[in-house]
C-alpha positions, 0 to 999 in steps of 0.5 A: 500499499505504501509503494502504491501511494509513493509511485507517480502516475508513470510508475510502475512496480515489479514484484519478485516471488516464486510460484508458491505465493505468486497466486496469493500475492497477485490477489493482494496486487489486484485489490490494492492497484486494481485488477486493470492495472496488472498488466504482466506475469513474468516468468523468469527461468532462473536455473537449468533442469534439476537431474535428481529424478533418479534420486526419487524426485516425483514432481516436475523440476522448479526452475522459474520464479515469477514477476508481476508487473503493475503500473499506477496509471494507465500512462506508464514509462515504458522503454521497449526492449528486443532480444537477439534473434535465435540461430534457427530463425536467422537461418530460416528467414536470412538466408541471403549473404551480400558477397560484397560486405558480408551482410545478412538479409531477406526478401520482403514483399514490396507489394501493397496490400489491398491494392487500389481499395487501400489507395497503393499507387500502381505502376511498372517496376523492372517490367512488372506493373502492381500496386505497390506499398510505395510511391513511384518516386520513393520506390526509384530511391529504393533502387537507387540504394541498392534496396530493390531486388529482382531474382530473375527476370519476370519475378517480383521485386523484393525489399532487402532487409538487412538482419543488423538493421533489425532491432531484435525480437520485442520482449516477451513475457518468458525471459529464458536468456538471463542465467543465475549467478554461477558459483564463479561468475564475477558478480556473485558475492555470496548473498543467498538471495542475490539476483543477476545484474541483467535482470534489474537492468532489463527492468530498470531500462524497461520501466524507466529513463535516465535520472528517474527514481528507482526504490527498492524496498527490500534490496538485500545486497544491492542488486537493484541499486548498482544496477540503477546507479550504472544506468544513471538513474537515481536510487533509494534502497531500504533493507532491515538488517545492517548486514545488508547494509554493509554489503550494499555499502562494500559493493557501491564502493567497490563498482564506483570508486568515489561515490557518494551516499547517505545511509539513514538510520546507522548509529551516528553516535554512542547513545544511538549505538547503545540504542541499537545494541539494546534493541537487537544485539545481533545487529548491533554486532553487525553494524559494528563489524562493518566499520572495520570492514569485517566479515560476519560469522554466525549471520542467517542472510536476511532476516531481522535476527541472527543466530550465533552458531559455532563461532569459537567465541569469534563474530567476524573475520579480516583477511589479508595477504602480505607474503609471497605465498598468497595464503590469506592470514586472518584478524579475529574480531570480537564485539562486546555490548555490554560490561567488559573486563581484562578476562576477555582480552585474555580469552581473545588472545588465547583465541587467536593463538589457538586458531593460529590468527595472525592478530585479534581486535576487540570492539567494546561499546563500553571504555576500555580498563587499564587492566584490559589495555595492560593484557592487549600490550602483552600480547606483543606484535604481529610482524609483517613480512610483506610491509615489514612493519609491527602491528599490535597482535591484540587491539581494543577499539571503542565504539566512540573512537571508530565513530570518529575514524580510528581503524584497525592497525594491520596490513591492507585487507584483501579478500574478506569480502568479495568485491564487484566489478568496477563500473567506468561511467562519465560524468560526476556520480550524483548524491544518492540516498540508501 
């Protein structure tokens, strides 16, 4: 209902779901938008065929999702999308190849449909008198351009239509040409519900124009907002988890270096951080880890709360490489929102040694005591062979310090998160909201 409210009259909405719920959601959407505002049920083939029939599967393979397309009014933004012709169609219909240029073409009828009744002119062309679809002057111009072909004397002249001048097949409501994100895909970030960028680019291209505003209220790892930015749209992304917001920030910074955006809803001071910790300690933990770009452990994906797994007392990890072996080394991170003591630092030091990690970072909402600092100093240093520098093996960082720009003292990060591919764009990046 809120999305319908904020849509402009020329706006549209795409709702992505699976077949187990699409029929229920369509009834709901009809009630909100009105049945006459339903435009298309798009079938997206999201995976290849299942091969588990021999293992006892007793139903059809589930390989598609549904996208319900609705508009706010009868006058909506629409840009036709065309897909390439398939090879069979080309071979069957564009059989001829121009020897001089190598261009494929087909021969189309030049006769005027309906003859004199439709007002078509009658005259002679290449010895053949017919009703034609073009005026005599236009026909002579086409002949001069080499676009009129007579295959043999006495044959009805035909129009030479080149394949490379055709836009392709108008987009239909079954999409089989956009595959899922493979395990080796460059854009894969490891988020469980990540969609291909091509899918969102198609939707955005068809339903909006440059500088239009795109809203994704459940934006996950940020595919929609990344596609919108790439296509020159303004955008707003919303998600309920700080884990998702962190992934979106990393993705945007990797794809569009120098991009500017604003995050609304993250704690901006210690008081707000304390409130977040009180409301949901997992959300606080994920947010705190994002301040140092640490990868969370025990996260369950897109839900509001997380479940802590067997993480051996560790909340996050930072990976880096600083020698010729190229083997990633680890910084283990622990986050505490409650009371802290020197024993917590001893425990972290023991975990770092047990897990053979390079360093450990302790993030605390409360101020660290003198005993905690002494315990951290006693752990000594990690010496980086690649950078020739010593870094404190155990570091204590308060939320207040992190909010004021303090960073982990360590070799440059590498490989903590799967980075999105950088995008080259002309012009300046607009101010964005997230």
